[in-house]
N, C-alpha and C positions, 0 to 999 in steps of 0.2 A: 502498500500500500506503500506503501509507497509507500509514496508514497512515498537522491534517489528519485529517479522519476522525479523531477524536482520533487520527489517524494510523493507521488500520487499513486493511488491504486484505484482501479475502476470496479464498477459493479459487474460481476459475472452472472449471467442468467442461465447459462446452458452447460450441458455436458458434465454429468457426474463422473467422478473417477471410479474405476473398478478396483477394489481392494481384494487381493487374493491372499488368503491365509491370515487375515487380520480381522479380529472381531471388534467392531466399533461400538462397544456397549457403553451406555451412559452411566456415570456415577450417580449411586443413589443421588449549537447555541443553546444554552441551558433551558431545559424544559420547565414549564411552570407546574407546580404541584396541582394534582387533581383536587376537586372539591372534597373528595372523600379522604384526603391525606390525614392520617392520624386517627381516623375512625376505625375502631376495631383493630388497631395495630397495623393498619395498611400503610405502605410506604411506596412512593413513586421515586424511582431512581432514574436520574438523567445521565446519559452517557453521550459525550460529544467527541466525534471522530472525524478523520479525513479519509477520503477515498472509500474503500470498502475493506473492512477487517474481516468480513465474511460471517459475522455472528448472526445477523438477521437472515442472510441467505441460507445458512446451514440450519436454521430453525432453533438456534440455541436460546434466544430470548423466550420463545414460546415454551420450550422445554423447562427453562428455569422457573418461569412463572407457574407452570403446572406443579413443579416440585415445591414452590413457595407461593401459595395462593394469596398471601398478603402483600406480595411485591408486584408492582407494575413497572416495566422498563420502557423508557422513552429515549430513543436515539435521535440525535441531530448529526448532520453529516455535511462536510464541505469537501468538494472534490479536490481542489487545489491545496496542497499542504502548506504552501507559502502563505496563502491567504488565511488558512486556519491558524497557523503559528502567529501571524501578526495580530489576529483577533484575540488569541489566547493571551498574548503578552499584554495587550491593553486591559483585558479583564483581570489578569493577575495583578497588574499595577494598581487597579482600582479596588480590587477585593470583592467585586460583585459580578453577577452574571455567569458564575462558573458552574459547570456541571458537577455531579457527584463523582464522575469518572471522566478523565480527559486522556485522549490518546497522545502519545509522544513518539515521533519518528526517531530512528536510531541516530540520525545525524544531528538531533537536538539534545540527546540524552546527556551529553557532557555539559551542556549549558544548564540543564536542570540540576545535575549533581554538583557542579562547581560554582554556579552563580545564583541559583534559585532554590536552594534546598530549604530555605525558610518559607517558601510558598507551597511546598508539597508535604503531604503527610508521610511520616516515617512508618512504613508498613510493618515494621517489627513490633509496633505497639499492638498489632492484631495477630501476631504469631507468624509473620512471613519468614522469619529466620529458619523455620523448620522446612521450608521449601527449597533451600539453597541447592540441595542435591538433585532436585527435579529438573533443573535447567542446565544447559551447557554453561561452563564456567565463564566464558567470555560474555555471554548474554547476561548472566547474573551480575558479574562484577561491574559491567558498564553502568548499571543503574544503582550502584552502591557508592556512597560518599566515602571520603578518606576516613571519617570518624565512624563509619559503619552503618549509617542510615540507609535503608532500602526504600527507594523512591519510585519504583515501578516494577511490575511483573511483566515478563516478556511474552509477546504473542508469537509472531512469526520471525523468521530470518529469510534472507534472500539469496540462497545459493544459485549460481548462474549456469545457464546453458545457452544453446542457440536454437531458436525456433525457426522453421523454414517451411516454405510452400512446395510440397512435392510435385504438384501439377505444373507449377511454373518452372521448376528444375527440369522436368521431363521435356517441356516445350523448348527449353534452351539446350537440350542435349547433355545435361549434367546428371551424374549419378544421384540416386535418391536414398540409398541405404545409409542409415545413420552411422553405422560403424565405418563404412568407407569414407564418408564425409569427415568424420572425426580425424581420420588419418590425413586426408588431403588438407584440412585446415588446422592441423595441430599447432601451427603458429599463426600469428596475426598477419604476417606477410603472406602465408599460404591462403588465408581467408581473402585477402585483397586480390591475390592472383586469380583465385577461383571466381571472384566477382568480375574481374576483367573478362574472363571466359564467358560468364553469364551475359555480360553486356553485349557481346558480339551477336548473340542469337536470342536475346531477351524478347519476350512478347511486348507488343506496343504498350507504351506508357507504364512500363514496369522497371524499377530500379533494383539494385542488389540489396540495399538496406534502407531503412526508413529515414534515419538521420545520423549525422556524425555525432550528435549529442548523445545518442544512445550507445554508440560505439565507444566514445570516451568514458561514459559512465560505467560500462561493464568492464572496460580495461582497468580503470582506476580501482574498481572493486577487487581486483586480483592482488592488490598491494597491501602490505602491512602498514607502512607509513605513507601517508598521502599528503595531507595539508599541515599536519602537526607532527612533531616527534614526541617521544614519551615524556619529555620534560615540559611539554606544553608550548614549545616554541613553534611559531608559524614558519613552515619550511617549504611551502609549495613552490616558491620562486626558484629554489635551488635543488629541488627533489628531481632526480633523473627519471623517476617513475612517472611523474606528472608530465615531464617533457616528452617521454616516449608515447604516452597515451595521447597527448596533444598532437604531436607530429604525425602519428598514425592516422588520427582522425582527419587532419588536414590533407594527408595523402589520399584518403578515400574521397574527399570532396574534390580535389584536383583531378582525380581520375574519373570523375563523373559517375560515381557508384551510388550516390545518395539520391533519394527521392525529395530531399530538401524540405522535409516536413517538420514543423515544430511539434515536438512531442506534446501530447495532451490537447492539441488544438482540434477544432471540429474537422479540419481537413485530414489530420492524422487519423482521427477516429474512423472517418469514412474510408480511408485507404486500406484498412484491413479487409473489408469486403470487396473492394475494387481490384485487389491484386496489384496495388501500386508498388509493392516491394516484395522481394522473395525471401529475405531473412530479417530477423530482428533479434538482437541480443536480449536474452530472456531470463531474468530472475524468476524464481518460482511463482511469485505473485503475479507475473505477467500472463500466466496461463489463463486465469480468469478474465483478464482484460481482453485477450485475443478472442476468447469464446463470446464474450459480450458484444464485441464490435463486429466480428466476422459472421456471427449468427449461425443458424442451422446449415446454411449453404457451405460453410467452411469446414464442416465436420469431415474428417478423413483426408482433407487436403493439406493439413498441417502435420508436422512431425517435430521431434526434439532430438538434438544431438549434443554431444559433449562440446564444451566451449573451447575455442582456440586459446592457446597460451597458458592453460592451467586453470585451477579452481579459483573461484572468487565469490564474494558476497556483495550484493547491492540491495540495501534496504532492510526492512524489519522494523518492528515497533514495540511499544510498551503501553501498558495501562497504568495510569497514575491517579492519585486522589489529591485534589487541592486541599490545603489546610482550611480553606473557607467552605468546603463542601458541607452540605446540610446533613447528609446521612453517611458519615464516614465508615462506621462499623458495617452497616448493611452493604455499602459499596465494596468494602473489602471482601466480604463473603462472595459477592458477585464476581469480582475479577479473579479471585482464587479459583472459582469454579470454571470461569471462561478459559483460563490459561492452563487448566489441568490437562494431563495427557489425552484423556478420552475426548475432551472437547476440541483440543488442537487437531487431533486426528480427523474429527468430523469436518472441521473447516477445510483441511487439506482435501478431504474427499469431495467436498462441494466446490471449493474455490481454487485449490492448488497452492494456497499459502502454506509454505513449508514450516513445520513446527520448530519451536525453540526448546521444547520439552524433550528430554532424552527418551522418556518413555513413549511419547507419541511417535518419535522418529522410528523406533523399533516396530511400532504397530503398522507403519505405512511402507515398510521396506519393499514389499512386493507389489506396490501400487502400479497399475497401468491406466492409461487414459485413452479411451476409445476415440475421443475427439481428435487427439493427436496421433492417429494411426496406430493406437495401441502402444505408444511409447512407454517404456518402463521408467516412468518418472520417479517412482520411489527410489530406484537404484541410481538414476542419473543425478538427481538432486541430492540424494543421500550421500553419494560419493563426494559430490562437490562440497557439501556441508562439512564433511569430515576433513577434507583436504584444504579448505579455505584458510588463509592466514587470519590470526587474531588481529583485528585492525586497531590501530591507535586512533582514538576519537578526540577531536578538539572541540572547543566551545563554539566555534563558528564553522564547523565542517560543512554544514548545509549551505551556508551563505557563500563560502568560497566555491563550492561545487556549482552553485547557481550562476555566479558571475563568469566562471570559465565556460560553462555550456552556453550561456547567452552570447559570449564572445565568439564561440565556435559557430554559432548560428549566423553571425555576421559574415564569417568566412564562407559558409555554405550557401547562403541565400543572396548575399550582396556582393560577393567576390572581394571582400576586404582581405588584405594580405595578412598572413599569419602573424607577422611582427606587429602590425598595427592593432590587430585583434588582441594580441597578448598584452599590449600596453593598456588597452581599454579594460581588459579584465583586471589588471593590477590596480587601476584607478577605482574600479568598481568594488574590489575587495577592500581597499583602504577606506572607501566611503561607508560600507556597510558594517565594518568591524570597528570603526572609529580609530 
């Protein structure tokens, strides 16, 4: 959900995942309170998110309300994470208008733990410390302050792969077998070379990839250090990993391999169904987006293969409780249940959002997705999750990412030189981080 994506995730409406050998059994803007609030012990819990976390789509709210008849859940949702975060900052500063549960994108979690810990509830007060072993260490530690406060419970992570259109590959005379493709594009140079082959025989109005912004995002997700080092120093200007991802993205633009679509724009959304691109770098949460935008007509035309250049992670989120929340204890019970292994597995089954719970990862190891030509997504994304580096997160990770991808869009769509765009990005970063 982005969600990353300048951290957005979309609503997926189609295509349930087939789980073999896994039993998915259930465990036993701020909404206004209902008129019945407090009557007979009734509680209305508000949950404010960005993109699609998949809870509603997987039927989890309905299930929780059946298990807890006194609870009503009301979700508000903003598609664009950047807009969501800006609004959340305004409400945190004022202390009002906050939901009982707020979503936090992984690129913002360092800001929460290092700069806003006084604004969020320490979940250890409700027993969250007993859950530490339930989550991957990197996921848990990222939401924990230096003095031990736990400020969020992890939902998904974003292990990366490559989604591609088998029908378009066939028309261009390229192989469609996911194993063969993984060998041909084992490196990013190999991926670009295959794109040049595609371009020679591509169907009309079809490019190799959607945008160089998505290429940059997935490449930088393969790195341990990106914008900050472990000491908290801003290092993006001198980090060779950033330069490599930037330069490779520029090469893709200069070779004419991109459809020049701004991610998350209406034109980008429409392009999934129109066949405007043959490949898209694909964190696990992107599966639901593809299904939602490509629709029924896209079923069986898509597949998933291993990512060029090694494993990486792009995106993932947390559920946090503001200190100003009205129903903190009840909110904690809800988020503990939503992030439990059984529920995370159900969200993956419906949406493709890959679990951060180690127990859920084991449950979905044999998952296949019929929409994506029966791709063994449990294995592909599971292997990527195991092999991905533990990333160093800085307080302005998401802001730096946004400025760099905005500048790359200028290269892609307006023909701005790489050097000029880089200087624009540096100025943008300086402005947003102060």
